[in-house]
Structures are given as C-alpha cells and as structure tokens.
C-alpha positions in Angstrom: 7.0 -53.2 -159.5 8.5 -54.0 -156.1 6.2 -54.2 -153.1 7.4 -53.4 -149.5 5.4 -53.7 -146.4 7.7 -52.6 -143.5 9.0 -49.0 -143.5 11.7 -50.0 -141.1 13.5 -52.3 -143.5 13.8 -50.6 -146.8 16.9 -51.3 -148.9 19.1 -48.5 -150.0 18.2 -49.1 -153.6 14.5 -48.5 -152.8 15.0 -45.2 -151.1 14.9 -41.8 -152.8 11.6 -42.3 -154.5 9.1 -39.6 -155.4 5.8 -41.0 -154.0 2.2 -40.2 -153.7 0.5 -41.0 -150.4 -3.0 -42.2 -149.9 -5.4 -45.2 -149.9 -5.9 -45.2 -153.7 -9.1 -47.2 -153.5 -10.2 -47.5 -157.1 -7.1 -45.8 -158.6 -9.5 -43.2 -160.1 -8.7 -40.1 -162.2 -8.0 -38.0 -159.1 -5.5 -40.6 -157.9 -3.9 -40.7 -161.4 -3.4 -36.9 -161.3 -1.6 -37.2 -157.9 0.6 -40.0 -159.2 1.4 -37.9 -162.3 2.5 -35.0 -160.1 4.8 -37.4 -158.2 6.3 -38.5 -161.5 6.9 -34.9 -162.7 8.3 -33.8 -159.3 11.4 -36.0 -159.7 11.5 -37.6 -163.2 14.8 -39.4 -162.5 13.6 -40.9 -159.2 11.7 -44.2 -158.8 7.9 -43.5 -158.9 6.4 -44.7 -155.6 3.1 -45.1 -153.8 2.7 -45.1 -150.0 -0.5 -46.8 -149.0 -1.9 -48.9 -146.2 -3.2 -52.4 -145.6 -5.7 -52.9 -144.2 -7.4 -49.7 -145.2 -7.4 -47.5 -142.0 -11.2 -47.4 -142.1 -11.2 -51.2 -141.9 -8.8 -51.1 -138.9 -10.9 -48.5 -136.9 -14.3 -50.0 -137.8 -13.8 -53.7 -138.6 -17.6 -54.4 -138.3 -18.6 -51.7 -140.8 -20.2 -52.8 -144.1 -17.8 -53.5 -146.9 -16.8 -50.3 -148.7 -13.7 -51.1 -150.8 -13.8 -50.6 -154.5 -10.9 -53.1 -155.1 -8.8 -55.6 -153.2 -5.2 -54.9 -152.3 -4.1 -57.3 -155.1 -6.3 -55.5 -157.7 -5.0 -52.1 -156.5 -1.4 -53.3 -156.9 -2.1 -54.6 -160.4 -3.7 -51.3 -161.4 -0.8 -49.2 -159.9 1.7 -51.3 -161.8 -0.2 -50.7 -165.0 0.1 -47.0 -164.6 3.9 -47.1 -164.1 4.4 -47.3 -160.3 7.8 -48.8 -159.5 7.8 -48.9 -155.7 4.7 -49.8 -153.8 5.2 -49.2 -150.0 2.1 -51.0 -148.8 2.5 -50.3 -145.1 0.9 -52.6 -142.5 -1.7 -50.4 -140.7 -1.7 -51.5 -137.1 -1.9 -49.9 -133.7 1.7 -48.9 -133.8 1.3 -47.0 -137.1 -2.1 -45.6 -136.1 -0.5 -44.2 -132.9 2.2 -42.2 -134.5 1.9 -38.4 -134.2 2.0 -36.4 -137.4 5.6 -35.4 -136.6 6.6 -39.0 -135.9 5.0 -40.2 -139.2 6.9 -37.5 -141.1 10.2 -38.2 -139.4 10.1 -41.9 -138.8 8.1 -43.2 -141.8 8.6 -40.7 -144.7 12.1 -39.5 -143.9 14.1 -42.1 -141.8 12.1 -45.2 -142.8 11.3 -44.9 -146.5 13.8 -42.2 -147.4 11.5 -40.4 -149.8 12.9 -37.4 -151.6 9.4 -36.0 -152.5 5.8 -36.7 -151.6 2.5 -35.7 -153.2 -0.8 -35.7 -151.2 -4.3 -34.5 -152.0 -5.5 -31.2 -150.5 -7.8 -33.1 -148.1 -5.0 -35.4 -146.8 -4.9 -36.0 -143.1 -2.3 -38.1 -141.2 -1.1 -39.1 -137.8 -2.9 -40.0 -134.6 -6.4 -38.7 -134.6 -5.9 -37.4 -138.2 -4.3 -34.4 -136.6 -1.9 -33.7 -139.4 -2.9 -31.8 -142.6 -1.3 -31.3 -145.9 0.0 -27.9 -144.8 1.6 -29.6 -141.7 3.4 -32.0 -144.1 4.9 -29.1 -146.0 6.4 -27.8 -142.8 7.7 -31.2 -141.8 9.2 -31.6 -145.3 11.2 -28.4 -144.8 12.3 -29.7 -141.4 13.4 -33.1 -142.6 14.5 -32.4 -146.1 11.9 -33.9 -148.4 9.8 -32.0 -150.9 6.0 -31.8 -150.7 3.4 -31.1 -153.4 -0.3 -30.6 -152.5 -2.5 -31.8 -155.3 -5.8 -30.0 -155.9 -9.0 -32.0 -155.8 -10.3 -33.1 -159.2 -13.9 -32.5 -160.3 -16.2 -34.2 -162.9 -18.8 -31.6 -163.8 -19.9 -30.3 -160.4 -18.9 -33.3 -158.5 -15.5 -33.9 -156.8 -13.8 -37.1 -158.1 -13.5 -39.4 -155.1 -13.9 -43.0 -154.0 -17.0 -41.9 -152.1 -18.7 -40.5 -155.2 -17.8 -43.6 -157.2 -19.4 -45.8 -154.5 -22.5 -43.7 -154.7 -22.7 -44.0 -158.5 -22.3 -47.8 -158.3 -24.9 -48.0 -155.6 -27.3 -46.0 -157.8 -26.8 -48.5 -160.7 -24.9 -46.0 -162.9 -21.6 -47.7 -163.7 -20.9 -45.4 -166.6 -20.9 -42.4 -164.2 -18.5 -44.3 -162.0 -16.3 -45.1 -165.0 -16.2 -41.4 -165.9 -14.6 -40.7 -162.5 -12.5 -43.8 -162.5 -11.1 -43.3 -166.0 -11.8 -47.0 -166.6 -14.6 -49.5 -166.1 -15.3 -50.5 -162.5 -14.0 -54.1 -162.2 -14.5 -57.0 -159.8 -11.5 -59.3 -159.8 -11.3 -62.8 -158.4 -11.1 -66.5 -159.0 -14.0 -68.5 -160.4 -15.6 -70.6 -157.6 -17.7 -73.7 -157.8 -21.4 -72.8 -157.5 -24.6 -74.8 -157.6 -24.5 -75.0 -161.4 -28.1 -73.9 -161.8 -27.0 -71.7 -164.7 -25.8 -74.7 -166.7 -29.2 -76.3 -166.3 -30.9 -73.2 -167.6 -28.6 -73.0 -170.6 -26.6 -70.1 -169.1 -23.4 -71.6 -167.5 -21.9 -68.9 -165.3 -18.5 -68.1 -163.8 -19.2 -67.4 -160.1 -17.1 -65.0 -158.1 -17.2 -63.7 -154.5 -17.7 -60.0 -153.8 -16.8 -60.5 -150.1 -15.1 -57.4 -148.7 -16.0 -55.2 -151.6 -18.6 -52.4 -151.8 -21.6 -54.0 -153.5 -22.9 -52.2 -156.6 -26.6 -52.1 -157.2 -27.9 -55.6 -157.4 -29.2 -56.8 -160.7 -28.1 -57.7 -164.2 -25.3 -56.0 -166.0 -23.7 -55.9 -169.5 -20.1 -56.8 -168.8 -16.7 -57.2 -170.3 -14.8 -60.2 -168.9 -11.1 -60.5 -169.0 -9.9 -64.1 -168.5 -6.4 -63.4 -167.1 -4.8 -66.7 -167.4 -4.9 -70.1 -169.0 -5.8 -71.3 -172.5 -8.9 -69.1 -172.7 -7.1 -65.9 -171.8 -8.6 -62.9 -173.5 -11.6 -60.5 -173.3 -15.2 -61.6 -173.8 -18.5 -59.9 -173.8 -21.2 -61.1 -171.5 -24.0 -60.6 -169.1 -23.8 -60.9 -165.3 -26.1 -61.2 -162.3 -24.9 -59.5 -159.2 -26.8 -60.2 -156.0 -28.5 -62.8 -153.9 -30.5 -64.7 -156.6 -34.0 -64.3 -155.1 -35.5 -67.1 -157.3 -33.5 -69.6 -155.2 -33.9 -68.6 -151.6 -31.6 -66.8 -149.3 -28.0 -66.6 -150.6 -24.8 -64.8 -150.0 -24.3 -62.0 -152.6 -22.0 -62.9 -155.5 -21.3 -62.2 -159.1 -22.3 -64.7 -161.8 -21.0 -64.0 -165.3 -22.2 -65.6 -168.6 -19.6 -65.2 -171.3 -21.0 -65.0 -174.8 -19.8 -67.5 -177.4 -17.5 -69.2 -174.9 -16.9 -72.9 -174.2 -14.5 -74.1 -171.7 -13.8 -74.7 -168.0 -12.9 -71.6 -165.9 -13.0 -73.0 -162.4 -10.1 -71.6 -160.4 -9.2 -69.1 -163.1 -8.6 -65.4 -162.4 -11.2 -63.1 -164.0 -11.6 -59.4 -164.1 -15.3 -58.4 -164.8 -16.0 -54.8 -165.9 -19.5 -53.5 -165.2 -20.6 -51.6 -168.3 -24.3 -51.0 -167.9 -27.0 -51.9 -165.3 -29.8 -53.5 -167.3 -32.4 -54.2 -164.5 -32.7 -54.9 -160.8 -33.0 -58.4 -159.3 -36.4 -60.0 -159.8 -38.3 -63.1 -158.6 -40.0 -64.8 -161.5 -43.1 -67.0 -161.5 -41.4 -69.9 -163.2 -38.0 -71.0 -164.6 -39.4 -70.6 -168.1 -40.1 -66.9 -167.3 -36.6 -66.5 -165.9 -35.0 -68.0 -169.1 -37.1 -65.7 -171.3 -35.9 -62.7 -169.4 -32.3 -64.0 -169.5 -32.6 -64.3 -173.3 -33.8 -60.7 -173.4 -31.0 -59.5 -171.1 -28.4 -61.2 -173.3 -29.8 -59.6 -176.5 -29.8 -56.2 -174.9 -26.3 -56.7 -173.5 -24.9 -57.7 -176.9 -26.4 -54.5 -178.4 -24.9 -52.3 -175.7 -21.4 -53.9 -175.9 -21.5 -53.9 -179.6 -21.9 -50.2 -179.6 -18.9 -49.5 -177.4 
C-alpha cells in the first residue's frame, strides 16, 4: 500500500483510484462496507482511501479527552490488510479546513487526487463548517466528472454501527459488543516500554504499553490475545492484562500491562497488538500484595478458560 499525504503532489500513476472518504477510526464493519462499494464501483481501478491526519476532531478541539480507537499507524496497517492500495492520508490543517465544499470537490478530489469514483457514508459532511453533504458531493461529481456512491449506514441489531457506538461499548466494559461492530477484536497497538517491574516481583512479568491519545476502555482486568509482531518471539499468545492506573501503587498514568501465558523472553521495544476479549473485573485496591497475587491467580485461571473456549 502506498501512502500519500499531500493532495497537490500526486503522481500520475496514483491518480484514477476509486476511493472511500472518511476518518475510518476503528476500520469497523460499516467502514468495510463503504470500502467494498469503492472496490465494486471500479474493479479495475486502484482501491483508495481518503482520510485525514490529525483527525479533524483533534484539530478543532486539541484539548478534548482522547477519543481515537486506533493510531494512524494502526489504521494504515488495518486498511492494508483489507486490500487498500492507495492511502491518501491528507494533512488536516487550517488550509484544508478552510476549503468550501466546492473547493474540496474541485481542488482535492478532482484536480488534486484525480479520483474517478468516491464513496461516502449517508451522514458524510465536508468543507468549511461541514456545509457540504453527500448529496452536494453527487452534484459536484457530475460537474467535475467523478462518480459518487452514497453508502447506507449499517446497523447491528437496533444500533447503528459507528465509532461512537464502539467507544460506548468499550467504556461500558463490553468488548465483545464492540467486536461485533468492528468485525474484529478491539486492539491496542504499540511498543513495549520499560515500567517499574513490579509484575516481575509478583510473579507476573508484564509487557507495558502506553494508551496515550487513545479512547480508554473501561479500566480493569481483561482476557487478551497478544500478537507479538516482530522478533524471535513473533506469534499470538493468550494472556491477561490490566488496563488503568494501578490503584495499589499510588497515582499513575493509565497504561496497559499484559501478562502472556507460558511465555519467557524479553519484549522491551517490541511492537505488540493486544486484543481485548473480555472484561473480567474493574480495578481494585487490595489490602495486601498477597491478596493481589491471589486475585491475579484467579484472573489468570478465568482468562485461560475464556480464551480456551474461543
């Protein structure tokens, strides 16, 4: 997959794509349906995605609480896995934000990226002040010579599949509900960082990862599947993870600490992808370290049973 970040400098070979437009946070089932429509609209064209970095919500409200389901790198990796060939990850700045809907259609989609077909969700808005709608884009497509498909919203039961609904499920501690909308387990990706090594002293050495910039799922203990993405230990492992601020040990920055079952080795600096399968319990403060270890033993036993039944 080729990644391009400036719509004004796109090589001729990268023009003519059929592309879905949106933020694609989570790359959920609704997103996949939009991508599939782009694929079917022009089967012989490169399959593309037009998205934005930073997320427009981060640009307009930089001090708002973290809300992203995945980082830009994780999003790109997921999009590549579903067959995207051209990722137009446009830099979202004051210049792009200030384009009128007509200017975005003319200067970005048509003249800049040279797209032959675009697919957007029924709730798509674009241009300065979000003044442009999907119906406006259809009219601009006729004016400038690119096709437009409006994708219907997808529902899971009586709930629309959306990044907002997935965030709500994760906040409620129901990762399986989130996974049903995502079409895959919700994952936290990142490098293993050096921590305070308390887990090793308790008999539970953990791989510590930052969740900075990401929407925080419900704090507590999870049954997890851990993909080690590189190095001599590459592979998938079952495990148990603690997500939160570790109340037994004072005030801390929230992070993710994963214990991999039946694993021995050094993972510092290694890239991991941790899938949240089931929320076992909330964070707790225990009366003693012995009580904490007893609970960790019980958590591990329960996680092994849950993961063994997948």
